[in-house]
C-alpha positions as CSV (number, residue, x, y, z in Angstrom):
1,M,-34.4,87.2,29.5
2,D,-34.6,83.5,28.6
3,A,-38.2,83.4,29.6
4,E,-38.9,86.4,27.3
5,R,-37.1,84.7,24.4
6,Q,-39.2,81.6,25.0
7,E,-42.4,83.6,25.1
8,S,-41.5,85.4,21.8
9,Q,-40.8,82.1,20.2
10,D,-44.2,80.8,21.3
11,D,-45.8,83.9,19.8
12,Q,-44.0,83.3,16.5
13,D,-45.5,79.8,16.0
14,G,-48.8,80.8,17.5
15,T,-48.5,78.6,20.6
16,R,-48.7,79.8,24.2
17,F,-48.6,77.9,27.5
18,W,-51.9,78.0,29.3
19,R,-52.0,75.8,32.4
20,E,-51.2,72.5,33.9
21,E,-54.0,69.9,33.9
22,R,-54.2,66.8,36.1
23,E,-56.1,63.6,35.6
24,E,-55.9,60.2,37.2
25,G,-52.5,58.8,36.3
26,A,-51.3,61.7,34.2
27,V,-50.2,65.4,34.3
28,Y,-50.4,67.5,31.2
29,N,-49.1,70.9,30.1
30,T,-51.8,72.6,28.1
31,Y,-51.1,75.1,25.3
32,L,-53.3,77.3,23.2
33,K,-52.4,77.3,19.5
34,R,-53.7,79.8,16.9
35,V,-54.5,78.0,13.6
36,T,-56.3,78.9,10.4
37,Y,-59.2,76.8,9.2
38,L,-58.6,77.8,5.6
39,S,-56.0,76.1,3.3
40,P,-52.8,78.0,2.4
41,A,-54.0,78.2,-1.2
42,R,-57.2,80.0,-0.2
43,L,-55.2,82.4,2.0
44,E,-53.2,83.5,-1.1
45,D,-56.3,84.9,-2.6
46,E,-56.2,88.7,-2.1
47,M,-59.9,89.0,-1.4
48,V,-59.7,86.3,1.2
49,R,-56.6,87.8,2.7
50,E,-58.5,91.0,3.6
51,F,-60.6,89.1,6.0
52,S,-57.8,86.8,7.2
53,H,-58.2,88.0,10.8
54,L,-61.6,86.3,10.8
55,M,-60.3,83.0,9.6
56,W,-58.3,81.9,12.7
57,E,-59.4,79.7,15.6
58,T,-57.7,78.7,18.8
59,Q,-57.1,75.0,19.5
60,K,-56.1,73.4,22.8
61,L,-53.1,71.2,22.8
62,R,-52.1,68.9,25.6
63,V,-48.5,67.6,26.1
64,I,-48.1,64.8,28.7
65,K,-45.6,65.8,31.4
66,A,-45.8,62.7,33.7
67,G,-47.9,59.6,33.8
68,T,-48.2,55.9,34.3
69,L,-47.1,53.5,31.6
70,P,-50.7,53.0,30.3
71,R,-51.3,56.8,30.1
72,L,-47.9,57.3,28.3
73,V,-49.0,54.7,25.8
74,E,-52.4,56.4,25.4
75,A,-50.6,59.7,24.6
76,L,-49.1,58.1,21.5
77,A,-52.3,59.2,19.7
78,T,-53.6,62.8,19.8
79,V,-57.1,63.7,20.8
80,R,-58.1,63.1,17.2
81,G,-56.5,59.7,17.2
82,E,-53.7,60.7,14.9
83,L,-50.0,59.6,15.5
84,D,-47.9,62.1,17.5
85,S,-44.7,61.3,15.6
86,S,-42.5,63.6,17.7
87,Y,-43.8,62.1,21.0
88,M,-43.4,58.6,19.5
89,N,-39.7,59.2,18.7
90,I,-39.0,60.4,22.2
91,F,-40.9,57.6,23.8
92,L,-39.3,54.8,21.8
93,A,-35.8,56.2,22.3
94,T,-36.1,56.6,26.1
95,Y,-38.7,54.1,27.4
96,R,-36.1,51.5,28.6
97,T,-35.4,53.5,31.7
98,F,-38.9,52.8,33.1
99,A,-40.1,49.7,31.2
100,T,-38.7,46.6,29.5
101,P,-39.6,45.9,25.9
102,L,-42.0,43.1,26.9
103,Q,-43.7,45.4,29.4
104,L,-44.2,48.1,26.8
105,L,-45.4,45.6,24.2
106,Q,-47.9,44.2,26.7
107,A,-49.1,47.8,27.5
108,I,-49.7,48.5,23.8
109,V,-51.6,45.2,23.4
110,D,-53.8,46.0,26.4
111,R,-54.5,49.5,25.0
112,Y,-55.4,48.0,21.6
113,H,-57.8,45.5,23.2
114,L,-59.4,48.3,25.2
115,L,-60.0,50.4,22.1
116,R,-61.3,47.4,20.3
117,S,-63.9,46.6,23.0
118,Q,-65.0,50.3,23.1
119,N,-65.3,50.3,19.3
120,K,-67.6,47.2,19.4
121,R,-70.0,48.9,21.8
122,G,-70.5,51.9,19.4
123,K,-68.8,52.3,16.0
124,S,-66.5,55.2,16.3
125,E,-64.0,56.6,13.8
126,L,-61.9,57.9,16.7
127,F,-61.3,54.4,18.1
128,E,-60.5,53.1,14.7
129,Q,-58.0,55.8,14.1
130,Q,-56.4,55.2,17.5
131,Q,-56.1,51.5,16.6
132,K,-54.4,52.4,13.3
133,T,-52.0,54.6,15.3
134,L,-51.0,51.8,17.6
135,K,-50.4,49.5,14.6
136,C,-48.1,52.2,13.1
137,V,-46.2,52.5,16.4
138,L,-45.6,48.7,16.5
139,S,-44.4,48.7,12.9
140,V,-42.0,51.6,13.5
141,W,-40.7,50.0,16.7
142,L,-40.1,46.6,14.9
143,D,-38.2,48.3,12.1
144,T,-36.2,50.8,14.0
145,Y,-35.1,49.1,17.3
146,H,-34.0,45.6,16.3
147,E,-32.1,45.0,19.5
148,D,-35.3,45.2,21.6
149,F,-36.5,42.0,20.0
150,R,-33.3,39.9,20.3
151,E,-34.1,38.1,23.5
152,S,-33.0,34.6,22.6
153,P,-33.7,31.8,22.8
154,N,-37.5,32.1,23.1
155,Y,-37.9,35.7,21.7
156,P,-40.9,36.6,24.0
157,C,-41.5,40.0,22.4
158,L,-41.6,38.7,18.9
159,T,-43.7,35.7,20.0
160,L,-46.3,37.9,21.7
161,L,-46.4,40.3,18.8
162,E,-46.9,37.4,16.3
163,N,-49.7,35.8,18.3
164,F,-51.4,39.2,18.9
165,A,-51.2,40.3,15.3
166,R,-52.4,36.9,14.0
167,E,-55.5,36.8,16.3
168,V,-56.5,40.5,16.5
169,I,-55.2,42.2,13.3
170,P,-55.0,39.4,10.7
171,D,-55.2,42.0,7.9
172,S,-51.8,43.4,9.0
173,D,-48.4,42.1,7.9
174,L,-47.1,42.4,11.5
175,A,-47.6,38.7,12.2
176,S,-45.6,37.5,9.2
177,R,-42.8,40.1,9.9
178,A,-42.5,39.0,13.5
179,H,-42.4,35.3,12.4
180,N,-39.8,36.0,9.8
181,R,-37.7,37.9,12.3
182,I,-37.8,34.9,14.7
183,E,-36.7,32.5,12.0
184,R,-33.9,34.8,10.9
185,L,-32.6,35.2,14.5
186,K,-32.7,31.5,15.2
187,K,-30.8,30.8,11.9
188,E,-28.2,33.4,12.9
189,A,-27.8,31.8,16.4
190,S,-27.4,28.3,14.9
191,S,-24.9,29.4,12.3
192,N,-22.5,31.0,14.8
193,G,-20.7,27.7,15.5
194,A,-20.2,27.0,11.8
195,E,-18.9,30.5,11.3
196,N,-16.3,30.0,14.0
197,I,-15.1,26.8,12.4
198,Q,-14.9,28.5,9.1
199,F,-13.0,31.4,10.7
200,R,-10.4,29.0,12.2
201,F,-9.9,27.4,8.8
202,S,-9.4,30.8,7.2
203,I,-6.8,31.6,9.8
204,C,-4.9,28.3,9.0
205,D,-5.1,29.1,5.3
206,E,-3.7,32.6,6.0
207,V,-0.8,31.1,8.0
208,D,0.0,28.7,5.2
209,R,-0.1,31.5,2.7
210,M,2.3,33.6,4.8
211,I,4.7,30.6,5.0
212,D,4.6,30.1,1.2
213,E,5.1,33.8,0.5
214,E,7.7,36.1,1.9
215,A,6.0,38.0,4.7
216,P,6.3,41.8,4.6
217,K,8.5,43.5,7.2
218,P,6.4,44.6,10.2
219,L,5.9,48.4,10.5
220,T,7.6,50.4,13.2
221,F,6.4,53.8,14.5
222,P,8.9,55.8,12.5
223,D,7.7,54.0,9.3
224,I,4.1,55.2,9.8
225,S,3.2,58.6,8.5
226,P,1.0,60.8,10.7
227,R,-1.7,60.9,8.0
228,L,-1.9,57.1,7.8
229,C,-2.1,56.7,11.6
230,A,-4.9,59.4,11.8
231,E,-6.9,57.8,8.9
232,Q,-6.8,54.3,10.4
233,L,-7.8,55.6,13.9
234,T,-10.6,57.5,12.3
235,L,-11.7,54.5,10.4
236,R,-12.0,52.4,13.6
237,D,-13.6,55.3,15.6
238,A,-16.2,56.0,12.9
239,E,-17.1,52.3,12.7
240,L,-17.6,52.1,16.5
241,F,-19.5,55.4,16.6
242,K,-21.9,54.4,13.9
243,K,-22.7,51.2,15.9
244,V,-23.4,53.1,19.1
245,V,-27.0,52.5,20.1
246,P,-28.2,56.0,21.2
247,H,-30.3,54.7,24.2
248,H,-27.2,52.9,25.5
249,C,-25.9,56.3,26.3
250,L,-28.7,57.2,28.7
251,G,-27.5,57.7,32.3
252,A,-29.9,55.0,33.6
253,V,-28.6,52.5,31.1
254,W,-24.9,53.3,31.0
255,G,-25.0,53.9,34.7
256,R,-25.8,50.3,35.7
257,R,-22.4,49.5,37.1
258,D,-23.6,46.4,38.8
259,K,-23.9,44.7,35.4
260,G,-20.4,45.8,34.3
261,G,-21.6,47.8,31.3
262,K,-23.3,44.8,29.7
263,D,-26.4,46.9,29.0
264,A,-24.4,49.3,26.9
265,P,-21.9,47.2,24.9
266,S,-21.8,49.7,22.0
267,V,-20.7,52.4,24.3
268,Q,-18.2,50.2,26.1
269,A,-16.5,49.4,22.8
270,T,-16.0,53.1,22.1
271,V,-14.6,53.6,25.6
272,E,-12.2,50.7,25.3
273,Q,-10.9,52.0,21.9
274,F,-10.3,55.4,23.5
275,N,-8.2,53.8,26.2
276,R,-6.3,51.6,23.7
277,V,-5.1,54.7,21.9
278,S,-4.2,56.6,25.1
279,L,-2.2,53.7,26.5
280,R,-0.3,53.2,23.3
281,V,0.7,56.9,23.2
282,I,2.2,56.4,26.7
283,A,3.9,53.1,25.7
284,T,5.5,54.4,22.5
285,V,6.9,57.5,24.3
286,L,8.3,55.5,27.3
287,K,9.7,52.5,25.3
288,H,13.4,51.8,25.7
289,P,14.1,54.0,28.8
290,D,17.8,53.2,28.7
291,H,18.5,53.7,25.0
292,L,16.7,56.8,23.6
293,K,18.1,60.3,24.1
294,S,15.8,63.1,25.1
295,T,15.9,64.5,21.5
296,S,14.8,61.1,20.1
297,R,12.0,60.9,22.6
298,A,11.0,64.5,21.8
299,R,10.6,63.4,18.1
300,L,8.1,60.8,19.3
301,L,6.2,63.5,21.2
302,Q,6.3,65.7,18.1
303,K,5.0,62.9,15.9
304,W,2.0,62.2,18.2
305,I,1.2,65.9,18.2
306,N,1.3,65.9,14.4
307,I,-1.0,62.9,14.4
308,A,-3.3,64.8,16.6
309,Q,-3.3,67.6,14.1
310,E,-4.2,65.2,11.3
311,L,-7.1,63.9,13.4
312,R,-8.2,67.5,13.8
313,E,-8.3,67.9,10.1
314,L,-10.3,64.7,9.8
315,K,-12.7,66.0,12.4
316,N,-12.1,63.0,14.7
317,F,-12.4,64.4,18.1
318,S,-12.4,61.0,19.9
319,S,-8.9,59.9,19.1
320,L,-7.7,63.5,19.2
321,R,-8.7,63.7,22.8
322,A,-7.3,60.2,23.5
323,I,-3.9,61.3,22.2
324,L,-3.9,64.5,24.2
325,S,-4.9,62.5,27.3
326,G,-1.9,60.1,26.8
327,L,0.5,63.1,26.4
328,Q,-0.9,64.6,29.6
329,S,-0.7,61.4,31.6
330,H,1.7,61.5,34.6
331,P,4.6,59.4,33.2
332,V,4.7,61.5,30.0
333,Y,3.9,64.8,31.6
334,R,6.9,64.8,33.9
335,L,9.5,64.3,31.2
336,R,10.7,67.9,31.3
337,R,13.9,67.5,29.3
338,C,12.1,65.7,26.5
339,W,9.4,68.3,26.3
340,S,12.0,71.1,26.3
341,A,13.5,69.6,23.1
342,V,10.2,69.7,21.2
343,P,10.1,72.6,18.7
344,K,8.3,75.7,19.8
345,E,5.9,75.7,16.9
346,T,4.8,72.2,17.8
347,I,4.2,73.2,21.4
348,V,2.0,76.1,20.1
349,L,0.1,73.6,18.0
350,F,-0.2,71.3,21.0
351,D,-1.6,74.1,23.2
352,E,-4.1,75.1,20.5
353,L,-5.4,71.5,20.1
354,S,-5.7,71.2,23.9
355,D,-7.7,74.4,24.1
356,I,-10.4,72.8,22.0
357,F,-11.3,70.7,25.1
358,S,-11.0,73.5,27.6
359,G,-13.3,72.9,30.6
360,E,-14.2,76.5,30.8
361,N,-17.9,77.4,30.5
362,N,-19.1,73.8,30.3
363,Q,-16.6,72.8,27.6
364,L,-18.0,75.6,25.4
365,N,-15.1,75.5,22.8
366,S,-15.6,71.8,22.0
367,R,-19.4,72.0,21.9
368,E,-19.5,75.1,19.6
369,L,-16.8,73.6,17.4
370,L,-18.7,70.2,17.2
371,M,-22.0,71.8,16.3
372,K,-20.3,74.2,13.8
373,E,-18.4,71.4,12.0
374,A,-20.8,68.5,12.4
375,T,-22.1,68.6,8.8
376,A,-19.4,70.8,7.3
377,K,-17.4,69.5,4.4
378,F,-14.0,70.2,6.1
379,P,-12.7,71.7,9.4
380,D,-12.3,75.4,10.0
381,L,-8.7,75.5,11.2
382,D,-7.3,78.6,12.9
383,S,-4.1,79.5,14.7
384,Q,-2.5,82.4,16.5
385,N,0.9,81.4,15.1
386,K,1.6,83.0,11.7
387,S,3.4,80.0,10.3
388,L,0.6,77.6,11.3
389,K,-2.0,80.0,10.1
390,R,-0.3,80.1,6.7
391,K,-0.2,76.3,6.5
392,N,-3.9,76.1,7.4
393,M,-4.9,78.5,4.7
394,Q,-3.0,76.5,2.1
395,K,-4.7,73.3,3.3
396,R,-8.1,75.0,3.1
397,R,-7.5,76.1,-0.5
398,S,-6.4,72.5,-1.3
399,W,-9.6,71.1,0.2
400,I,-11.8,73.5,-1.8
401,D,-9.9,72.8,-5.0
402,N,-10.1,69.0,-4.5
403,G,-13.7,69.0,-3.3
404,T,-12.7,67.3,-0.1
405,V,-15.6,66.2,2.2
406,Q,-14.8,64.9,5.7
407,G,-17.1,63.1,8.1
408,T,-17.2,63.8,11.9
409,V,-16.5,61.6,14.9
410,P,-17.3,63.3,18.2
411,Y,-15.9,62.7,21.7
412,L,-18.6,60.5,23.1
413,G,-17.8,61.5,26.7
414,T,-19.5,64.9,26.3
415,F,-22.9,63.2,25.6
416,L,-22.4,60.6,28.3
417,T,-21.6,63.3,30.8
418,D,-24.7,65.3,29.8
419,L,-27.0,62.3,30.0
420,T,-25.6,61.1,33.3
421,M,-26.0,64.5,34.8
422,L,-29.6,64.7,33.6
423,D,-30.3,61.3,35.1
424,T,-28.7,62.4,38.3
425,A,-30.4,65.9,38.5
426,M,-34.0,64.9,37.5
427,P,-36.0,62.3,39.3
428,D,-37.4,59.3,37.4
429,I,-40.6,59.4,39.4
430,T,-42.6,62.5,40.4
431,D,-43.9,63.1,43.9
432,D,-47.2,61.7,42.7
433,G,-45.6,58.4,41.7
434,L,-45.8,59.0,38.0
435,I,-43.1,58.5,35.3
436,N,-41.4,61.9,34.8
437,F,-41.6,62.2,31.0
438,E,-40.2,65.8,31.0
439,K,-36.9,64.2,31.9
440,H,-37.0,62.0,28.9
441,R,-37.8,64.9,26.6
442,K,-34.6,66.6,27.7
443,E,-32.6,63.3,27.3
444,F,-34.0,63.0,23.8
445,E,-32.5,66.5,22.9
446,V,-29.0,65.0,23.5
447,L,-29.8,61.7,21.7
448,A,-31.0,63.7,18.7
449,Q,-27.7,65.4,18.4
450,L,-26.0,62.0,18.6
451,R,-28.1,60.7,15.8
452,L,-27.2,63.7,13.6
453,L,-23.5,63.1,14.1
454,Q,-23.8,59.4,13.4
455,S,-25.1,60.3,9.9
456,A,-22.1,62.6,9.5
457,A,-19.8,59.7,10.3
458,Q,-21.0,57.8,7.3
459,I,-19.1,60.2,4.9
460,Y,-15.6,58.8,5.5
461,N,-14.1,56.8,2.7
462,I,-10.9,55.2,4.2
463,Q,-9.4,51.9,3.2
464,Y,-8.4,49.4,6.0
465,D,-4.6,48.9,6.3
466,N,-3.9,45.5,7.9
467,R,-0.2,46.2,8.5
468,F,-1.0,49.3,10.6
469,W,-3.3,47.4,12.9
470,E,-0.7,44.6,13.2
471,W,1.7,47.2,14.5
472,F,-0.9,48.9,16.7
473,D,-2.0,45.6,18.3
474,S,1.6,44.5,18.8
475,I,2.5,47.5,21.0
476,R,2.9,46.3,24.6
477,I,1.1,48.5,27.0
478,Y,2.3,49.0,30.6
479,S,0.6,49.1,34.0
480,D,0.6,52.4,35.9
481,T,3.4,51.2,38.1
482,E,5.5,50.1,35.1
483,S,4.9,53.4,33.3
484,H,5.9,55.4,36.4
485,E,9.0,53.4,36.9
486,M,10.0,53.7,33.3
487,S,9.4,57.4,33.4
488,C,11.6,57.8,36.5
489,A,14.3,55.8,34.8
490,I,14.3,58.2,31.9
491,E,14.3,61.3,34.2
492,P,14.9,60.5,37.9
493,P,12.6,62.2,40.3
494,S,15.4,64.3,41.7
495,E,15.7,66.0,38.3
496,S,12.0,66.8,38.2
497,I,12.4,69.0,41.3
498,A,15.2,71.1,39.8
499,K,14.4,74.4,38.2
500,I,13.1,74.3,34.6
501,K,15.4,75.7,32.0
502,K,14.3,78.8,30.2
503,K,13.7,76.8,27.0
504,S,11.2,74.4,28.6
505,A,9.1,77.3,29.9
506,S,7.3,77.4,26.6
507,F,5.7,74.1,27.5
508,A,2.5,74.8,29.3
509,V,0.5,72.0,30.7
510,R,-2.5,73.5,32.4
511,G,-4.2,71.5,35.0
512,R,-6.7,68.7,35.1
513,S,-10.3,67.8,34.2
514,D,-12.6,65.0,35.2
515,F,-15.1,63.6,32.7
516,K,-17.7,61.2,33.8
517,F,-18.9,58.2,31.7
518,G,-21.9,57.2,33.8
519,T,-20.7,54.8,36.5
520,F,-17.2,55.1,35.2
521,L,-15.1,58.2,35.2
522,F,-12.4,59.1,32.7
523,R,-10.0,61.1,34.8
524,Y,-7.3,62.4,32.5
525,Y,-5.6,65.7,32.3
526,S,-5.7,67.8,29.2
527,C,-4.5,71.3,28.8
528,L,-7.5,72.8,30.5
529,G,-7.0,75.4,33.3
530,H,-4.0,77.0,34.9
531,K,-0.3,76.5,34.6
532,P,1.3,74.6,37.5
533,S,4.0,76.5,39.2
534,K,6.5,73.7,39.0
535,F,7.0,70.2,37.7
536,D,6.7,68.0,40.7
537,S,5.0,64.7,41.4
538,S,2.2,66.2,43.5
539,S,0.9,68.3,40.6
540,T,1.4,66.0,37.7
541,P,-1.6,64.6,35.9
542,R,-2.4,60.9,35.5
543,L,-4.6,58.8,33.3
544,G,-7.2,56.7,35.0
545,F,-10.6,55.1,34.7
546,F,-12.6,55.3,37.9
547,C,-15.7,53.6,39.3
548,G,-18.3,54.6,41.7
549,G,-19.2,57.1,44.8
550,E,-18.5,60.8,45.7
551,E,-16.3,63.3,44.0
552,H,-13.8,65.4,46.1
553,N,-11.4,68.1,45.3
554,S,-8.4,66.0,46.3
555,I,-6.6,63.6,43.9
556,C,-5.8,60.0,44.7
557,S,-2.3,58.8,44.5
558,I,-0.8,57.2,41.3
559,P,-2.8,54.2,40.2
560,D,-1.3,50.7,40.5
561,T,-3.3,48.3,38.4
562,I,-5.2,47.9,35.2
563,A,-8.7,46.3,35.2
564,A,-8.2,43.8,32.5
565,S,-11.8,43.0,32.2
566,I,-12.8,46.4,30.9
567,G,-9.5,47.7,29.6
568,P,-9.3,51.1,31.3
569,L,-7.3,51.9,34.4
570,V,-8.7,51.6,37.9
571,T,-7.2,53.9,40.6
572,I,-6.1,52.2,43.8
573,S,-5.1,54.4,46.7
574,H,-1.7,53.6,48.2
575,S,-2.9,54.4,51.6
576,S,-5.9,52.2,51.7
577,S,-5.5,49.7,48.8
578,T,-9.2,50.2,48.0
579,S,-10.8,51.5,44.9
580,S,-11.3,55.2,44.8
581,V,-15.1,55.9,44.7
582,L,-16.6,58.8,42.9
583,S,-20.2,60.0,43.0
584,S,-22.7,59.7,40.2
585,D,-24.1,62.9,41.7
586,S,-21.0,64.8,40.7
587,D,-19.1,66.2,37.8
588,S,-16.6,68.9,37.1
589,Q,-18.7,70.6,34.6
590,T,-22.3,71.7,34.3
591,P,-23.5,69.7,31.3
592,F,-27.0,70.9,30.7
593,R,-28.6,74.3,30.3
594,S,-31.8,75.3,28.4
595,S,-34.0,78.4,28.3
596,D,-35.8,77.5,31.5
597,T,-33.6,75.0,33.4
598,C,-29.9,74.2,34.2
599,V,-27.9,71.9,36.4
600,I,-25.9,73.4,39.2
601,R,-23.4,71.8,41.6
602,V,-24.0,72.5,45.3
603,S,-22.0,71.6,48.4
604,M,-22.7,72.0,52.1
605,T,-20.1,73.3,54.5
606,S,-18.5,70.3,56.2
607,G,-19.9,71.2,59.6
608,D,-23.4,70.4,58.4
609,L,-22.6,67.0,56.9
610,S,-23.5,63.9,58.8
611,P,-20.7,61.6,60.0
612,D,-21.5,59.1,57.3
613,T,-21.2,61.8,54.6
614,K,-18.4,63.9,55.9
615,T,-14.8,63.1,54.9
616,H,-11.4,64.3,55.6
617,V,-11.3,66.1,52.3
618,T,-13.2,69.2,51.1
619,H,-16.8,69.4,50.2
620,V,-18.9,66.8,48.4
621,Y,-20.7,68.1,45.4
622,K,-24.3,67.2,44.4
623,S,-26.1,68.0,41.2
624,I,-29.4,70.0,41.4
625,M,-31.8,70.8,38.6
626,L,-32.6,74.5,38.8
627,N,-35.8,75.8,37.2
628,N,-36.4,79.4,36.1
629,T,-39.1,79.7,38.8
630,D,-36.9,78.5,41.7
631,H,-36.3,81.0,44.5
632,T,-33.5,80.8,47.1
633,N,-35.5,78.9,49.8
634,T,-36.7,76.4,47.2
635,V,-33.1,75.6,46.1
636,I,-31.9,75.4,49.7
637,E,-34.7,73.0,50.4
638,K,-33.7,70.8,47.5
639,V,-30.1,70.8,48.8
640,L,-31.1,69.9,52.3
641,E,-33.2,67.0,51.0
642,K,-30.3,65.8,48.8
643,Y,-27.9,65.7,51.8
644,S,-30.6,64.3,54.1
645,I,-30.4,67.2,56.5
646,D,-33.6,67.9,58.5
647,D,-33.6,71.6,59.1
648,K,-35.4,74.8,58.0
649,P,-34.2,76.5,54.8
650,D,-34.5,79.8,56.6
651,N,-31.5,78.9,58.7
652,F,-29.2,78.7,55.6
653,C,-28.0,81.0,52.8
654,L,-27.0,80.2,49.2
655,L,-23.7,81.5,47.7
656,Q,-22.2,81.1,44.2
657,I,-18.5,80.3,44.2
658,L,-16.7,82.8,42.0
659,P,-13.0,82.9,41.0
660,D,-12.4,85.9,43.2
661,G,-14.8,85.2,46.1
662,E,-18.4,84.3,46.7
663,L,-21.7,85.8,45.5
664,L,-24.5,85.8,48.1
665,I,-27.9,85.1,46.5
666,P,-30.5,87.3,48.1
667,E,-33.1,85.6,50.3
668,R,-36.1,86.1,48.0
669,A,-34.3,86.2,44.6
670,N,-35.0,84.0,41.6
671,V,-31.8,82.0,41.6
672,F,-32.0,81.2,37.9
673,Y,-31.7,84.9,36.9
674,A,-29.6,86.0,39.9
675,L,-26.6,83.7,39.3
676,N,-23.5,84.6,37.3
677,N,-23.6,82.8,34.0
678,S,-20.0,83.6,33.0
679,V,-18.4,81.1,35.4
680,D,-19.0,77.5,36.4
681,L,-22.3,77.1,38.3
682,N,-20.8,75.9,41.6
683,F,-22.7,76.9,44.8
684,I,-22.3,76.4,48.6
685,V,-25.0,76.3,51.2
686,R,-23.9,77.7,54.6
687,R,-25.6,78.4,57.9
688,R,-26.6,82.0,58.3
689,S,-24.9,82.1,61.7
690,E,-21.7,80.9,60.1
691,Q,-22.0,83.4,57.3
692,E,-22.5,86.3,59.7
693,S,-19.4,85.3,61.7
694,L,-17.4,85.1,58.5
695,K,-18.7,88.6,57.6
696,D,-17.7,90.0,61.0
697,R,-14.2,88.5,60.7
698,K,-13.7,90.1,57.3
699,K,-14.8,93.5,58.7
700,G,-12.4,93.0,61.6
701,R,-9.5,92.3,59.2
702,R,-10.3,95.3,57.1
703,R,-10.4,97.5,60.3
704,L,-7.0,96.2,61.4
705,K,-5.6,96.9,57.9
706,K,-6.8,100.5,58.0
707,L,-5.4,101.0,61.5
708,S,-2.0,99.6,60.4
709,L,-2.0,102.1,57.5
């Protein structure tokens, strides 16, 4: 069905896929495009229109699929020498995963010299046009990606560009622009020390002023209105999100854990702010374990839920999720008596806000809502509760009457997860040793959405409130151990095992979800899945920030420490005192699906895993890119290669894991069309002999059941 839709789309724009072409150092997808050789003005003439069927011709278009760096640079110009702007945007946004800025600049310089030498042998308009195209690419690159040229103190890229432009293209302004950029960067570097001194003096002046004047009374949490808190968090989130460099989000960049996230500082800043909010939610709820009554603490929970609703109205999905994560952390989650004192209407609101981030169908709710409201003037609020629905309608009328326009701040983890999974599922290098540019096309689709939302974040007009941030920064946050002990002091563990009162049954915290940020993993528990049968320590969620290795279906024990260097929590297992390691091959959701590809998660039965891979817990999941041409044996072959198992695919079978059982994929089926799209795309590969024995055992049980009847 998806293939037919793609085919009809190709028919509409007159383009059809023809074949794959291979050359030395490059692989191309070739398309045939139907174009008119008359201008639109001529076609409007009625006499000409009668013979319009004679005025079309077919052109061959080539799109590079994979290639070496020189061939990818060559593809920046079309066969006519013109700039392929779409390809240039993808290339400049994603090239850092296979080349450094200096390597790319050198490749462009080498290509320009080659064209220049060919042009000297025989004057050619084509070579001249290709040279103009490369000059245009250099100009766009210099203007758009400033961070690529900030390699202090020698600035090799800018130096090379200046020398090249001065010697080879003196008629261009590239040399002067590169020189001016170097001078400006040197001036900025030298002025940093003076700015620091000036900053210290300004701090001293501020202290003197506060001594002379009567300092205002510091704010407390009860003094802060939910709207003020939501606006200030949105102001900070929007500032950080606008500064996010899109290519920092690429899995190959963000996933370099050996450098501690130094290659992606703009992303790291957003992650740290997310954790700051979550940890302060926990701290304010647990503060004064001996003094506050359950009803007072319930008012704190209610206030944070109201702040979350204000964030929803401001379309700030980042801090909204951070607050929900804090409320679903282990120390807060287990406070049964406090939650039972929260008004029912507030609990309904809490459930509805949590449903936005439901993990079902690849977080479909949050994705659809984000795309729907990305550029909308204000949010489209809805509720099943009549009272809340009435309030939302009143707010909507007020926004329309006042001409309210809100920006949008997304939850960045969705994009990081998608890009990490793409990086995991698709190889950087093809079997021929070429750079897999199809992977970067798919990555750019995600980056383009990110850029669109960054423009929407510009709309906010919120004033900075210094007193709020003094309060926010003054909140003492607690380690996991401290939080757990304070929570137990408020409600001892023995009380948590007791039966829940009828009133507290309205509170439904529904499971857990794991969201991967490249090498790091935010593991927090939102209202995402099923209701736990009882409130005990084994089923309670916890907030954490994980690094590394393979994902399993088991949960580590409550974390003990905070990694001060990066802000978020790091889980330490009580049994081993070593960091829990989670795989970059894994995730709890399938983040990518298009008309012809999708990512699936596949595990092997534990009996087939090697001693190095097999663990005492359940199956390890790996990510596999599934194409719409892949049949069962092809997929099994990919899985065996992923798990380093040397065996024939014919000895195995592929099954999709369903909520009520398993779906056996037929031996010669096209897996892309045979799978069940309505559930998560989780699969298992099992030996045929084992599958047959399972089948026989099931038949035996059914036979015994009939006999007993």
